[in-house]
N, C-alpha and C positions, 0 to 999 in steps of 0.2 A: 264679827261685827262689821258694820258698814259706817262709812264716814259721810258727813254732809256739812251744810253751812246753815246757821241760824240767819234767816234772811233779814232780821232786824239790823244786822251789821251794815246794811246798805240803805238805811232809812233816808238820808238826804237825797239819794238818787231816785227814790221810788215815789216821786210826786205826780207822775203821769204814766200812762201805759207804755210810752216809748222808753222811759227810764226803767220801768220794771222789766221790759223785754231785754234791755241792755244787760241788766243784772242776771237774768235767766240765761241769756246767751253766754255770758262769762262763765256761769256755773257749768253749762253744757260743755264749753270748750276745755275746761280743766278736769272734766270727768266727774263732776259733782252731780249726783242724781237724786239727792234727798235734801229736803229743807223743812223748816218749821216756819209758819207764816206769822209775822208780827210787823206792825208799823208800816204796812203798805197804805198809802194815802187812800182815804175813804172815797175820794172822787173816782177811783178805779173800782168798778163793780166786781162783785164775786164772780159773775159770769165771765168777765174779761180776764180776771186773774186765772180762773180755771183753764180758759182757752190758751192763755200764754204759757202756763205750765205744760199743757199738752204739746204745744208747738215746739218747745225746747226740750222736752223729754225729762223734765224735773218733777219728782214726786213729792207731794205735800204730805208730811206726817201728821200735821195738825196745826192748830192755831195757839197763840199765846198773847196774853196782855195782863195788865194789872187787874186784880180781882174786881174792883168796882167798875172798871170799864167793861169787863165781860158780863157782869151781873146786869148792868144797865142796858146792854145791847146783845143779849144772848143769841137772838135770831141771826145776827150778822155772822157770828162764829159757826152756828149750826148750818147756815146756808153755805159758807165757805167749805165746811167739811163735806156736806152733801155733794157739792159740785166738783170738788177736787178728789173725792174718794178718801179723804183723811178721816181719822177716827178719834183724835185726841184734842181736847180743849183744855189748855193749860192756864191756870190762874196763879198770879204771884202777889206777894205782899199782904199776908194775913194781918200782921201787927199794924201795918200802915192803914189797912182798911178798918181795923177794929174787930176783935174776935166775935162779938155778937153779930155785927153786920156781916161778917164773913160767913158765919154759920147760917144765917138766914138766906143769904144769897146762894150759898152752896146747896142748900136744900132745894131751892127752886130750880137751880141749874141742873141738878142731878136728875130730876124727873124728865126734863126736856132732853137731856143728853141720852138717857136710857131709851127714850122713845125713838130717838134718831140713830140708835146703834153706836153712840159715841161713849168714850170714857173721859173722866176728868182727872187731870194731873195737877199737882201742887208744885210750884216753883218757889222755894223759900229764898227770900232775900236776907241780907245780913242780919236784920233785927229778928228774923224768925227762928234762928238756930238755937236760941237760948231755951225757949219753952214751946213755941208754936209748932215747930216741926214735929216733935214727938207727940204732942197733944192731938194734932190733926191726923197724923198717920194712925194713931191708936183709936181715935173716935170714929174715923171714917174708913172702915175696912175696904171700901171700894176704891179709895183714892190711890192713884198712881203718883209717882214722884219723878219730877224732872229736876235733876241736880245741876247747879251751876258751880263749877269748881272754883271760880273766882270769888263768888259770894261766900262759899264755904271757907276759902282761905282768909277772906276779909274778916269773917266771924271767928277765926281761930279754931274752926272745927276740922276734924279729920275726915276728908272725903272718902278715903278707903274704908273707914269704920262705918260711915253712913251707908255707903254702897253695900257693904256686907250685911248690915243690919236689915236693910229693906230690899235685899235681893228677891227677885221675882215680882217686884212692884215698880221697877224702874225700866222704862223702855228707851229713854234717851238721856244723855248727859251732855251738858254744854261745856266745851273746852275753851276757856277764855283765860288770858294771861296778863300779867302786869310786870313792868320793869320795877326794879327796886325803889324808884322814886314814886311809884303809884300809877304812872301812866299805862294805859292799855297798850298792848303790843301783840305782834303775831304770835300765835300759839307756839310754844316751845322756845321762845327767846327771852322769857322772863323768869320769875321766881317760883312758879308753881310746879310741883312734881307730878307730871302727867303720866310718866311711865308706871308708877305704882297705882295710880288711879285707873289706868287702862287695864292693868292686870286684875284689879278688883272688879271692874266692869265685866271682864270676860268670865270670871268665876260666878258673878251674879246673874249672868244671862242677859245683860244689857244688849240691845240690838243696834243702837245708833249713837255715834259720837259726833256731835255737831260743833264745828269750829265757829267761834264768835269773836267779833272785835268791833265794838260800836264807835270807836274813835280811831282815826288813822291819818296818815299823810297822803297815802295813795291806796284806796280801798282794794283795787284789783291786784296789785303786786303783793300787798300785805296779806290779804285773805287767801291768795294763791299759796303763799308760804305756809300760813296757818292751816289751811285745808290739807296741804301735802303732808305736813307733820302729823296731823290728826289721822289722816288715812294710813300713814305708815304704822302708827300705833294700833289702829283698828285691825289691820291685816296681820301684824306681828302677834298680837294677843290672841 
């Protein structure tokens, strides 16, 4: 397996092209070559994003956003994938969107994604683990799964069981951690059992483990720690 960073971790820094390049330069310097694209300011064009990724040697695996945001602007995500060579468009929050609206939007997105040579992945949030996850994965046989270990933990779900159940349909897993008080922290310093999750990922054929931390005191030192820990698990498993 290979380790990367979910670029949403740096949202406050990616308000202009210079900030994005600073983030990508940091990734290059710590040996991170893979990322999923989310929450890059829309003032930065897909063309400039793709050029910056090439400049710093970082590979985009795909895009991600809330389902309603992707459904309302699918062309942006398709363009990002086309220009960066990515193949995955990830949507999150089925219960938040509403299942009927989610199903309608998914149908329209599927046709466009297929035409562009892309796949669609579902990222369940806390509310989705009760019923939506199983329903969506059963109804939509083409759907991939992007699992967030922190969201699974918050929902009281077993990440290892989910990874085992949907093995073969999971390309990437988000490694995100919490302190006992609920604050996000560098991966490996909180309450989540990443070692067993990494073992399950290896058995299920998961390709990428992405460190993620959306709140921090110092993004660069904390994401460096989280990425290093995630990379050690990816290489060990």
